[in-house]
Backbone as numpy.savetxt, mean C-alpha at the origin, in Angstrom:
# Nx Ny Nz CAx CAy CAz Cx Cy Cz
-45.89 -70.13 -0.98 -44.84 -69.22 -1.46 -45.47 -67.87 -1.77
-44.88 -66.80 -1.33 -45.44 -65.48 -1.64 -45.22 -65.15 -3.10
-46.19 -64.47 -3.69 -45.98 -64.04 -5.07 -44.94 -62.92 -5.13
-44.63 -62.50 -6.37 -43.57 -61.50 -6.56 -43.92 -60.16 -5.91
-45.21 -59.81 -6.01 -45.63 -58.53 -5.42 -45.50 -58.57 -3.92
-45.84 -59.70 -3.32 -45.72 -59.82 -1.87 -44.29 -59.81 -1.42
-43.40 -60.40 -2.19 -41.97 -60.41 -1.84 -41.40 -59.00 -1.85
-41.79 -58.22 -2.83 -41.30 -56.83 -2.91 -41.78 -56.03 -1.72
-43.05 -56.21 -1.33 -43.58 -55.49 -0.17 -42.86 -55.92 1.10
-42.52 -57.22 1.16 -41.82 -57.73 2.34 -40.44 -57.09 2.49
-39.73 -56.96 1.35 -38.39 -56.32 1.40 -38.50 -54.87 1.84
-39.54 -54.17 1.41 -39.72 -52.77 1.81 -40.01 -52.66 3.28
-40.77 -53.64 3.80 -41.06 -53.62 5.23 -39.81 -53.84 6.04
-38.91 -54.67 5.54 -37.63 -54.88 6.21 -36.84 -53.56 6.24
-36.88 -52.84 5.13 -36.18 -51.54 5.05 -36.77 -50.56 6.05
-38.12 -50.61 6.23 -38.76 -49.71 7.18 -38.21 -49.91 8.58
-37.86 -51.16 8.90 -37.35 -51.44 10.24 -36.05 -50.71 10.53
-35.31 -50.32 9.46 -34.04 -49.60 9.65 -34.26 -48.16 10.07
-35.48 -47.67 9.99 -35.76 -46.31 10.44 -35.83 -46.21 11.95
-35.70 -47.39 12.63 -35.67 -47.44 14.09 -36.99 -47.02 14.73
-38.11 -47.21 14.00 -39.41 -47.00 14.62 -39.71 -48.18 15.53
-40.44 -48.01 16.60 -40.78 -49.14 17.48 -41.49 -50.23 16.71
-41.22 -51.49 17.12 -41.82 -52.64 16.44 -43.33 -52.59 16.48
-43.88 -52.21 17.62 -45.34 -52.13 17.75 -45.94 -51.14 16.78
-45.20 -50.03 16.56 -45.69 -49.02 15.63 -45.75 -49.58 14.23
-44.69 -50.30 13.84 -44.68 -50.89 12.51 -45.77 -51.92 12.35
-46.02 -52.70 13.43 -47.03 -53.76 13.35 -48.44 -53.20 13.22
-48.63 -51.97 13.71 -49.96 -51.37 13.67 -50.36 -50.93 12.27
-49.35 -50.81 11.35 -49.63 -50.40 9.98 -49.92 -51.62 9.13
-50.79 -51.46 8.21 -50.96 -52.49 7.21 -49.83 -52.42 6.20
-49.84 -53.36 5.28 -48.74 -53.41 4.31 -48.69 -52.15 3.46
-49.85 -51.75 2.91 -49.86 -50.57 2.05 -49.53 -49.30 2.82
-50.05 -49.18 4.05 -49.75 -48.00 4.87 -48.27 -47.93 5.20
-47.69 -49.11 5.46 -46.25 -49.14 5.75 -45.44 -48.67 4.56
-45.89 -49.00 3.37 -45.17 -48.55 2.17 -45.26 -47.04 2.02
-46.41 -46.47 2.31 -46.53 -45.00 2.26 -45.61 -44.34 3.28
-45.49 -44.94 4.47 -44.61 -44.41 5.51 -43.16 -44.44 5.05
-42.80 -45.53 4.38 -41.44 -45.65 3.87 -41.12 -44.52 2.89
-42.04 -44.26 1.97 -41.81 -43.20 0.99 -41.65 -41.84 1.66
-42.46 -41.58 2.68 -42.39 -40.29 3.38 -41.06 -40.14 4.12
-40.67 -41.21 4.83 -39.40 -41.15 5.57 -38.21 -41.01 4.65
-38.23 -41.74 3.55 -37.11 -41.63 2.60 -36.99 -40.25 2.02
-38.13 -39.63 1.70 -38.09 -38.27 1.16 -37.57 -37.27 2.17
-37.94 -37.42 3.45 -37.48 -36.49 4.49 -35.98 -36.60 4.68
-35.46 -37.85 4.69 -34.02 -38.03 4.87 -33.24 -37.43 3.71
-33.76 -37.60 2.48 -33.08 -37.03 1.32 -33.07 -35.51 1.39
-34.21 -34.93 1.82 -34.29 -33.47 1.93 -33.32 -32.96 2.98
-33.21 -33.68 4.12 -32.28 -33.27 5.17 -30.85 -33.32 4.68
-30.53 -34.41 3.95 -29.16 -34.53 3.42 -28.86 -33.41 2.44
-29.87 -33.07 1.60 -29.65 -31.99 0.63 -29.47 -30.66 1.32
-30.23 -30.40 2.39 -30.11 -29.15 3.13 -28.73 -29.01 3.76
-28.16 -30.11 4.21 -26.85 -30.08 4.85 -25.72 -29.83 3.84
-25.81 -30.50 2.71 -24.70 -30.42 1.74 -24.71 -29.14 0.92
-25.84 -28.42 0.86 -25.85 -27.21 0.04 -25.36 -25.97 0.78
-24.91 -26.12 2.01 -24.36 -24.99 2.76 -22.98 -24.63 2.22
-22.78 -23.40 1.87 -21.48 -22.95 1.34 -21.09 -21.60 1.94
-19.79 -21.35 2.00 -19.24 -20.06 2.43 -18.21 -19.63 1.39
-18.34 -18.42 0.91 -17.42 -17.91 -0.11 -16.99 -16.49 0.25
-15.68 -16.25 0.29 -15.15 -14.89 0.46 -15.04 -14.26 -0.92
-15.83 -13.23 -1.16 -15.89 -12.62 -2.48 -14.86 -11.50 -2.67
-14.41 -10.91 -1.56 -13.43 -9.81 -1.68 -12.64 -9.68 -0.38
-11.33 -9.65 -0.51 -10.45 -9.41 0.64 -9.66 -8.14 0.38
-9.88 -7.11 1.21 -9.19 -5.83 1.03 -8.20 -5.58 2.14
-6.91 -5.70 1.81 -5.82 -5.42 2.74 -4.85 -4.49 2.03
-4.70 -3.23 2.46 -3.77 -2.31 1.79 -2.36 -2.91 1.73
-1.76 -2.86 0.55 -0.47 -3.50 0.35 0.67 -2.75 1.03
0.65 -1.42 0.94 1.77 -0.65 1.50 1.28 0.69 2.06
0.50 0.67 3.14 0.06 1.92 3.75 1.23 2.65 4.41
1.04 3.94 4.62 2.08 4.77 5.23 1.94 4.75 6.75
3.06 4.68 7.45 3.06 4.67 8.91 2.30 5.87 9.45
1.47 5.62 10.49 0.68 6.68 11.10 -0.75 6.75 10.60
-1.05 6.06 9.48 -2.41 6.08 8.93 -3.32 5.12 9.69
-4.63 5.39 9.65 -5.63 4.40 10.04 -5.96 3.57 8.81
-6.06 2.27 9.00 -6.23 1.36 7.86 -7.51 0.54 8.06
-8.30 0.42 6.98 -9.50 -0.41 7.01 -9.27 -1.70 6.24
-9.51 -2.84 6.91 -9.44 -4.15 6.28 -10.86 -4.60 5.98
-11.10 -5.17 4.79 -12.44 -5.62 4.44 -12.41 -7.09 4.04
-13.47 -7.80 4.41 -13.63 -9.21 4.07 -15.11 -9.43 3.74
-15.45 -9.35 2.47 -16.84 -9.51 2.06 -17.08 -10.98 1.69
-18.24 -11.50 2.10 -18.48 -12.93 1.93 -19.93 -13.20 1.55
-20.17 -14.45 1.12 -21.51 -14.88 0.75 -21.77 -16.24 1.37
-22.92 -16.38 2.05 -23.33 -17.65 2.64 -24.40 -18.27 1.76
-24.13 -19.48 1.28 -25.07 -20.15 0.39 -25.87 -21.22 1.13
-27.08 -21.50 0.63 -27.92 -22.53 1.23 -29.06 -21.93 2.02
-30.20 -22.60 2.00 -31.39 -22.11 2.69 -31.17 -22.06 4.20
-31.47 -20.90 4.78 -31.36 -20.75 6.23 -29.95 -20.80 6.78
-28.97 -20.54 5.91 -27.57 -20.59 6.36 -27.18 -19.25 6.98
-26.75 -19.25 8.23 -26.42 -18.02 8.94 -24.94 -17.99 9.33
-24.47 -16.77 9.62 -23.07 -16.58 10.01 -22.83 -17.07 11.43
-21.70 -17.76 11.60 -21.28 -18.14 12.95 -20.22 -17.16 13.44
-19.04 -17.08 12.77 -18.01 -16.12 13.17 -17.23 -15.63 11.96
-16.66 -14.42 12.12 -15.62 -13.90 11.23 -14.40 -13.63 12.10
-13.28 -14.21 11.72 -12.05 -14.06 12.50 -10.95 -13.43 11.65
-10.21 -12.49 12.26 -9.08 -11.84 11.59 -7.78 -12.21 12.32
-6.75 -12.52 11.53 -5.45 -12.90 12.06 -4.35 -12.08 11.40
-3.29 -11.79 12.17 -2.01 -11.28 11.63 -0.97 -12.30 12.08
-0.54 -13.15 11.13 0.32 -14.26 11.51 -0.43 -15.20 12.43
0.09 -15.44 13.63 -0.56 -16.31 14.62 -1.44 -15.53 15.60
-1.50 -14.21 15.44 -2.26 -13.37 16.36 -3.68 -13.15 15.86
-4.68 -13.65 16.60 -6.08 -13.41 16.27 -6.51 -12.12 16.97
-6.71 -11.06 16.18 -6.94 -9.75 16.79 -8.39 -9.27 16.72
-9.26 -9.98 15.98 -10.66 -9.54 15.91 -11.56 -10.73 15.60
-12.71 -10.78 16.31 -13.72 -11.80 16.08 -15.10 -11.15 16.08
-15.90 -11.53 15.10 -17.30 -11.09 15.05 -18.16 -12.35 15.11
-18.99 -12.47 16.16 -19.85 -13.63 16.34 -21.28 -13.23 16.00
-21.78 -13.80 14.91 -23.06 -13.36 14.36 -24.24 -13.53 15.28
-24.24 -14.55 16.13 -25.42 -14.84 16.96 -25.36 -14.21 18.34
-24.27 -13.52 18.67 -24.11 -12.96 20.02 -24.79 -11.60 20.16
-25.25 -11.32 21.38 -25.80 -10.00 21.69 -24.70 -8.94 21.56
-23.48 -9.27 22.01 -22.31 -8.39 21.85 -21.34 -9.10 20.90
-21.47 -8.87 19.59 -20.76 -9.71 18.62 -19.29 -9.38 18.43
-18.84 -8.17 18.83 -17.47 -7.73 18.52 -16.51 -8.03 19.67
-15.37 -8.62 19.30 -14.32 -8.89 20.29 -12.97 -8.55 19.65
-12.24 -7.63 20.28 -10.96 -7.16 19.74 -9.83 -7.44 20.72
-8.64 -7.72 20.18 -7.47 -8.04 20.99 -6.28 -7.28 20.41
-5.55 -6.57 21.27 -4.42 -5.76 20.83 -3.11 -6.55 20.90
-2.28 -6.34 19.89 -0.95 -6.92 19.83 0.03 -5.83 19.39
1.30 -6.16 19.36 2.32 -5.19 18.93 2.02 -4.77 17.49
1.79 -3.48 17.32 1.48 -2.95 15.99 0.02 -3.09 15.61
-0.81 -3.70 16.47 -2.23 -3.91 16.17 -3.08 -3.28 17.26
-3.84 -2.26 16.89 -4.81 -1.64 17.79 -6.11 -1.45 17.02
-7.15 -2.17 17.42 -8.43 -2.19 16.70 -9.34 -1.07 17.20
-9.94 -0.33 16.25 -10.99 0.63 16.60 -12.31 -0.15 16.58
-12.68 -0.68 17.74 -13.80 -1.62 17.84 -15.12 -1.00 17.40
-15.37 0.24 17.79 -16.66 0.86 17.50 -16.87 1.08 16.00
-15.77 1.17 15.24 -15.89 1.41 13.79 -15.83 0.12 12.98
-15.61 -1.02 13.64 -15.49 -2.30 12.95 -16.85 -3.00 12.87
-17.00 -3.87 11.85 -18.27 -4.56 11.62 -18.01 -6.03 11.31
-19.05 -6.71 10.80 -18.87 -8.11 10.45 -17.98 -8.29 9.23
-17.89 -7.28 8.36 -17.07 -7.44 7.16 -15.95 -6.40 7.04
-15.67 -5.67 8.12 -14.56 -4.71 8.07 -13.96 -4.51 9.47
-12.65 -4.21 9.48 -11.93 -3.94 10.73 -11.08 -2.70 10.51
-11.09 -1.78 11.47 -10.28 -0.57 11.38 -9.11 -0.68 12.35
-7.88 -0.51 11.82 -6.66 -0.51 12.64 -6.19 0.92 12.81
-5.86 1.29 14.04 -5.43 2.65 14.35 -3.94 2.81 14.17
-3.53 3.91 13.51 -2.13 4.37 13.44 -1.15 3.21 13.25
-1.18 2.62 12.06 -0.31 1.48 11.79 1.16 1.90 11.81
2.03 0.94 12.07 3.47 1.19 12.14 4.21 0.06 11.45
5.54 0.14 11.44 6.34 -0.94 10.85 6.00 -2.28 11.49
5.69 -2.27 12.79 5.38 -3.51 13.51 4.06 -4.13 13.07
3.21 -3.37 12.37 1.93 -3.90 11.91 2.10 -4.86 10.74
3.18 -4.73 10.01 3.39 -5.51 8.80 3.30 -7.00 9.06
2.77 -7.74 8.07 2.67 -9.20 8.20 1.64 -9.77 7.24
1.38 -11.08 7.40 0.41 -11.78 6.57 -0.94 -11.77 7.29
-1.94 -11.13 6.66 -3.27 -11.00 7.26 -4.21 -12.05 6.66
-5.04 -12.63 7.54 -5.97 -13.68 7.11 -7.37 -13.40 7.63
-8.35 -13.56 6.75 -9.75 -13.49 7.13 -10.33 -14.91 7.06
-11.05 -15.29 8.10 -11.67 -16.61 8.18 -13.15 -16.42 8.46
-14.00 -16.94 7.56 -15.46 -16.83 7.72 -16.01 -18.24 7.92
-16.86 -18.41 8.95 -17.42 -19.72 9.29 -18.94 -19.61 9.40
-19.66 -20.53 8.72 -21.10 -20.61 8.85 -21.47 -21.39 10.10
-22.75 -21.28 10.49 -23.18 -21.94 11.72 -23.29 -23.44 11.54
-23.39 -24.15 12.67 -23.49 -25.61 12.67 -24.83 -26.09 12.16
-24.93 -27.39 11.87 -23.89 -28.40 12.17 -22.79 -28.51 11.12
-22.92 -27.79 9.99 -21.91 -27.97 8.92 -20.62 -27.20 9.21
-20.74 -25.97 9.80 -19.59 -25.12 10.09 -18.68 -24.97 8.87
-19.31 -24.72 7.72 -18.52 -24.49 6.51 -17.61 -23.28 6.72
-16.36 -23.35 6.22 -15.36 -22.31 6.48 -14.63 -21.93 5.20
-14.33 -20.63 5.05 -13.52 -20.13 3.94 -12.47 -19.18 4.49
-11.28 -19.18 3.90 -10.19 -18.29 4.34 -9.50 -17.67 3.12
-8.96 -16.48 3.32 -8.12 -15.82 2.33 -7.04 -15.03 3.06
-5.87 -14.89 2.44 -4.75 -14.17 3.06 -4.19 -13.12 2.09
-3.56 -12.11 2.69 -2.91 -11.07 1.89 -1.84 -10.39 2.75
-0.74 -9.99 2.11 0.40 -9.40 2.81 0.26 -7.88 2.90
0.66 -7.33 4.05 0.73 -5.88 4.23 2.13 -5.50 4.70
2.73 -4.51 4.05 4.03 -3.98 4.47 3.89 -2.48 4.68
3.93 -2.04 5.92 3.77 -0.62 6.24 5.06 0.12 5.87
4.92 1.23 5.16 6.09 1.99 4.70 6.33 3.20 5.59
7.62 3.55 5.73 8.02 4.77 6.45 8.53 5.76 5.41
7.86 6.90 5.21 8.30 7.85 4.19 9.63 8.49 4.58
10.37 9.00 3.61 11.64 9.65 3.94 11.45 10.87 4.82
12.40 11.09 5.72 12.34 12.26 6.59 12.54 13.55 5.81
13.31 13.47 4.72 13.54 14.65 3.87 13.95 14.20 2.48
13.62 15.03 1.49 14.06 14.83 0.10 14.65 16.15 -0.36
15.95 16.14 -0.70 16.64 17.40 -1.01 17.46 17.29 -2.29
17.51 18.41 -3.02 18.40 18.55 -4.17 19.67 19.24 -3.70
20.81 18.62 -3.94 22.09 19.13 -3.44 23.06 19.36 -4.60
23.81 20.44 -4.48 24.90 20.74 -5.42 26.13 21.03 -4.57
26.91 20.02 -4.31 28.01 20.11 -3.36 29.00 21.21 -3.75
29.26 22.09 -2.79 30.29 23.13 -2.98 29.86 24.31 -3.80
28.58 24.40 -4.19 28.16 25.53 -5.02 27.11 26.35 -4.26
27.29 27.67 -4.23 26.30 28.54 -3.56 25.06 28.68 -4.44
23.96 29.04 -3.80 22.72 29.31 -4.53 22.55 30.81 -4.70
21.97 31.27 -5.80 21.44 30.48 -6.91 22.55 29.76 -7.69
22.18 28.68 -8.39 23.14 27.83 -9.09 23.39 28.36 -10.50
24.64 28.85 -10.75 25.03 29.39 -12.05 26.06 28.48 -12.70
25.89 28.26 -14.01 26.85 27.43 -14.76 27.19 28.13 -16.07
28.45 28.01 -16.46 28.90 28.58 -17.73 28.81 27.53 -18.83
28.72 27.96 -20.08 28.71 27.00 -21.18 29.93 26.07 -21.10
29.69 24.79 -21.39 30.68 23.70 -21.35 30.96 23.22 -19.93
30.41 23.90 -18.92 30.57 23.42 -17.55 29.61 22.26 -17.29
30.04 21.29 -16.45 29.19 20.13 -16.13 28.29 20.46 -14.94
27.00 20.21 -15.13 26.03 20.39 -14.06 25.98 19.09 -13.26
26.30 19.17 -11.97 26.33 17.99 -11.10 25.36 18.21 -9.93
24.29 17.43 -9.89 23.27 17.55 -8.84 22.99 16.17 -8.26
22.63 16.15 -6.98 22.22 14.92 -6.31 20.86 15.12 -5.66
20.03 14.09 -5.73 18.76 14.07 -4.98 18.89 13.00 -3.91
18.70 13.40 -2.66 18.88 12.47 -1.53 17.61 12.38 -0.70
17.13 11.15 -0.49 15.98 10.86 0.37 16.50 10.13 1.59
16.23 10.68 2.78 16.82 10.15 4.02 15.77 9.45 4.89
16.19 8.28 5.43 15.43 7.62 6.50 14.13 6.99 6.10
14.06 6.29 4.95 12.83 5.64 4.51 12.93 4.12 4.70
11.76 3.48 4.76 11.72 2.03 4.79 10.44 1.54 4.12
10.59 0.73 3.04 11.81 0.32 2.36 12.46 1.49 1.62
13.43 1.22 0.78 14.18 2.29 0.12 13.25 3.14 -0.75
13.67 4.39 -0.94 12.90 5.33 -1.76 13.27 5.16 -3.22
12.26 5.16 -4.08 12.48 5.17 -5.53 12.57 6.62 -5.99
13.69 6.97 -6.66 13.93 8.36 -7.07 13.94 8.48 -8.59
13.50 9.64 -9.09 13.50 9.91 -10.53 13.74 11.39 -10.76
14.50 11.72 -11.82 14.81 13.10 -12.16 14.00 13.55 -13.38
13.60 14.83 -13.36 13.01 15.48 -14.53 13.70 16.82 -14.73
13.86 17.21 -16.00 14.38 18.54 -16.33 13.36 19.22 -17.23
12.87 20.36 -16.80 11.82 21.09 -17.52 10.60 20.20 -17.78
10.25 19.38 -16.78 9.06 18.55 -16.86 9.20 17.27 -17.66
10.41 16.96 -18.14 10.63 15.75 -18.94 11.65 14.85 -18.26
11.38 13.53 -18.29 12.33 12.59 -17.73 13.62 12.58 -18.55
14.73 12.40 -17.85 16.03 12.41 -18.52 16.47 10.99 -18.83
17.36 10.86 -19.79 17.85 9.54 -20.17 18.72 8.93 -19.08
18.80 7.62 -19.09 19.57 6.90 -18.08 21.04 7.29 -18.10
21.54 7.69 -19.26 22.96 8.05 -19.39 23.32 9.29 -18.56
22.30 10.07 -18.16 22.56 11.27 -17.36 22.40 11.01 -15.86
22.11 9.76 -15.48 21.86 9.43 -14.07 23.00 8.60 -13.49
23.18 8.77 -12.17 24.18 7.97 -11.47 23.58 7.54 -10.12
23.45 6.20 -9.93 22.87 5.67 -8.70 23.97 5.39 -7.68
23.90 6.08 -6.54 24.85 5.84 -5.45 24.38 4.65 -4.61
25.29 4.06 -3.88 24.95 2.94 -3.00 24.08 3.44 -1.84
23.06 2.65 -1.48 22.19 3.00 -0.35 22.95 2.87 0.97
22.49 3.65 1.95 23.05 3.57 3.31 21.92 3.26 4.28
22.13 2.26 5.14 21.10 1.82 6.08 21.52 2.09 7.52
20.58 2.63 8.33 20.91 2.88 9.73 20.57 1.67 10.60
20.71 1.81 11.90 20.49 0.68 12.81 19.04 0.25 12.87
18.12 1.13 12.52 16.70 0.79 12.53 16.23 0.18 11.22
17.16 0.02 10.28 16.80 -0.54 8.99 16.25 0.47 8.01
16.37 1.76 8.33 15.87 2.80 7.44 16.96 3.23 6.47
16.55 3.51 5.24 17.51 3.63 4.13 17.59 5.08 3.64
18.82 5.52 3.37 19.07 6.79 2.70 19.54 6.49 1.28
18.82 7.04 0.29 19.12 6.78 -1.12 19.46 8.09 -1.82
20.42 8.00 -2.79 20.84 9.18 -3.55 20.92 8.83 -5.03
20.34 9.69 -5.87 20.41 9.55 -7.32 21.01 10.82 -7.90
22.12 10.67 -8.66 22.81 11.82 -9.23 22.30 12.15 -10.63
22.42 13.43 -10.99 22.05 13.93 -12.32 23.23 14.70 -12.88
23.63 14.38 -14.13 24.79 15.03 -14.74 24.48 15.38 -16.19
24.81 16.63 -16.56 24.82 16.99 -17.98 25.71 18.21 -18.16
26.02 18.49 -19.41 26.94 19.60 -19.70 26.16 20.76 -20.31
26.33 21.95 -19.71 25.66 23.15 -20.22 26.22 23.48 -21.61
25.38 24.01 -22.51 24.02 24.53 -22.30 22.89 23.53 -22.59
23.19 22.21 -22.69 22.13 21.24 -22.93 21.05 21.34 -21.84
19.80 21.13 -22.24 18.62 21.16 -21.37 18.18 22.56 -20.95
19.03 23.57 -21.12 18.62 24.92 -20.74 17.62 25.46 -21.76
16.60 26.11 -21.26 15.63 26.81 -22.09 15.81 28.29 -21.82
16.39 28.97 -22.81 16.81 30.35 -22.57 18.05 30.31 -21.68
17.94 30.91 -20.53 19.09 30.95 -19.61 18.81 30.17 -18.32
17.82 29.29 -18.31 17.56 28.55 -17.09 16.95 27.17 -17.38
17.01 26.32 -16.38 16.40 24.99 -16.46 15.84 24.65 -15.08
14.65 24.05 -15.07 14.01 23.63 -13.81 14.23 22.13 -13.63
14.84 21.78 -12.51 15.10 20.37 -12.21 14.16 19.92 -11.10
13.61 18.72 -11.23 12.66 18.18 -10.25 13.06 16.76 -9.89
13.05 16.48 -8.60 13.31 15.13 -8.11 12.01 14.58 -7.53
11.58 13.41 -8.01 10.37 12.75 -7.52 10.76 11.53 -6.69
10.13 11.40 -5.51 10.45 10.32 -4.58 9.17 9.57 -4.21
9.24 8.24 -4.18 8.06 7.45 -3.81 8.47 6.22 -3.01
7.64 5.92 -2.00 7.79 4.71 -1.18 6.39 4.14 -0.99
6.10 2.98 -1.58 4.76 2.42 -1.49 3.74 3.39 -2.05
2.71 3.71 -1.27 1.67 4.63 -1.71 2.03 6.10 -1.47
3.16 6.35 -0.82 3.58 7.73 -0.51 4.44 8.27 -1.66
4.22 9.53 -2.01 5.06 10.17 -3.03 5.18 11.66 -2.73
6.31 12.24 -3.13 6.56 13.67 -2.96 7.55 14.12 -4.02
7.77 15.41 -4.13 8.74 15.94 -5.09 9.31 17.25 -4.58
10.47 17.60 -5.11 11.11 18.89 -4.79 11.78 19.40 -6.06
11.81 20.73 -6.22 12.34 21.33 -7.44 13.34 22.44 -7.13
14.20 22.76 -8.13 15.16 23.86 -8.03 15.39 24.39 -9.44
16.02 25.57 -9.52 16.31 26.18 -10.81 17.80 26.41 -10.95
18.34 26.07 -12.11 19.75 26.34 -12.41 19.80 27.35 -13.56
20.86 28.20 -13.56 20.94 29.30 -14.50 22.18 29.17 -15.37
22.05 29.65 -16.61 23.17 29.63 -17.56 23.79 31.01 -17.63
25.10 31.07 -17.38 25.82 32.34 -17.36 26.49 32.54 -18.71
26.06 33.58 -19.44 26.66 33.91 -20.74 27.13 35.35 -20.72
27.89 35.75 -21.77 28.44 37.11 -21.83 27.35 38.16 -21.88
26.18 37.77 -22.41 25.08 38.74 -22.52 24.08 38.63 -21.38
24.38 37.79 -20.38 23.43 37.60 -19.28 23.44 38.80 -18.35
22.37 38.95 -17.61 22.25 40.06 -16.67 23.35 39.98 -15.61
23.67 38.74 -15.22 24.70 38.58 -14.18 26.04 39.08 -14.70
26.35 38.77 -15.97 27.62 39.23 -16.55 27.62 40.75 -16.66
26.51 41.32 -17.15 26.44 42.78 -17.30 26.55 43.48 -15.96
26.00 42.84 -14.91 26.07 43.42 -13.57 27.52 43.60 -13.15
28.29 42.50 -13.28 29.69 42.59 -12.88 30.49 43.46 -13.83
30.13 43.44 -15.12 30.84 44.26 -16.09 30.63 45.74 -15.79
29.39 46.11 -15.44 29.11 47.53 -15.15 29.85 47.98 -13.91
29.96 47.09 -12.92 30.72 47.44 -11.72 32.18 47.66 -12.09
32.70 46.86 -13.00 34.10 47.01 -13.42 34.34 48.33 -14.13
33.38 48.75 -14.97 33.52 50.01 -15.70 33.56 51.19 -14.75
32.67 51.19 -13.75 32.68 52.29 -12.80 34.00 52.33 -12.04
34.48 51.19 -11.67 35.74 51.16 -10.94 36.87 51.69 -11.81
36.84 51.34 -13.10 37.88 51.84 -14.00 37.81 53.34 -14.12
36.60 53.90 -14.19 36.46 55.34 -14.30 37.02 56.05 -13.09
36.80 55.46 -11.91 37.33 56.06 -10.70 38.86 56.09 -10.73
39.46 55.01 -11.19 40.93 54.97 -11.26 41.46 55.95 -12.31
40.70 56.18 -13.40 41.13 57.16 -14.41 41.13 58.56 -13.81
40.09 58.89 -13.03 40.02 60.22 -12.41 41.17 60.43 -11.45
41.48 59.41 -10.67 42.60 59.52 -9.73 43.90 59.75 -10.48
44.05 59.05 -11.59 45.30 59.20 -12.37 45.44 60.60 -12.93
44.35 61.16 -13.41 44.39 62.50 -13.99 44.76 63.52 -12.92
44.20 63.34 -11.72 44.51 64.26 -10.62 46.01 64.19 -10.28
46.54 63.03 -10.29 47.95 62.85 -9.96 48.83 63.52 -11.00
48.47 63.40 -12.26 49.25 64.03 -13.33 49.19 65.54 -13.20
47.99 66.09 -12.91 47.84 67.53 -12.75 48.70 68.06 -11.60
48.72 67.30 -10.51 49.51 67.73 -9.36 50.99 67.75 -9.69
51.43 66.80 -10.44 52.86 66.73 -10.81 53.22 67.91 -11.72
52.30 68.21 -12.62 52.58 69.31 -13.55 52.69 70.64 -12.80
51.87 70.83 -11.78 51.87 72.08 -11.04 53.13 72.19 -10.16
53.60 71.12 -9.68 54.71 71.15 -8.73 56.07 71.19 -9.44
56.11 70.77 -10.66 57.43 70.67 -11.32 57.90 72.08 -11.75
59.20 72.44 -11.46 59.71 73.75 -11.89 59.87 73.81 -13.41
59.70 74.97 -13.94 59.85 75.15 -15.39 61.28 75.56 -15.71
């Protein structure tokens, strides 16, 4: 019967046979040498397993502009980190919905591959492993964008992130309107000031805001009209401003400003309204014209009286 030490060595030798070494090779080793071989093989297998499992891929930053303006060039960024010893990049892939429009293959002599789709035109020479440049984006560019980063085999670890982009169309015009009133805009005390700010042809709708003399006005002075949409889905929006003179006037005038914004695009337009009082220059102008006219009529009357006096017999 083998002693306990011999039985343990025998079990280890059986385990050695699972390494699939040739039988003759195993037979050529003595018992102690075979045990040393077992330890070496076991350590190598554990190291290989550890090397395989420690491979990781992490996307640290995904940059997709949320609402760029139509006509702009847009840069998409996908920064990543590859973990594990000797872990190299296999590919970076960019998608818009189901359309794969850019691939960067880390091990290729020519790593960049670009594909054009409706609303997607890649500037290949300006793109890299972690960034893609899209030329002159349009409404058709909008969609869900995805970056996919894959490490090399045999693990092919993969990470993905997505972000939505909606390309905005700025309004064709933003105007302050005072229906039926000539410019410059004059108002008398107790008269109601009625102004509209209209932004035409934007997508999505334009956000409008009024200021008077650089200060936002209360909601009670605003009136939101219903939006109007054309066949292309572009929206015309109007926000009304109402107050009664002389409120908001500083001296004899007030500066009104309409601010319009769509996504990252913003603009503003301003106008001036005037307060007409009895002491205003405008009143004095018309009053002085009236005085001269009255003087002319007085002179004519005096001439007529003189003529009558001369012609009448005594």
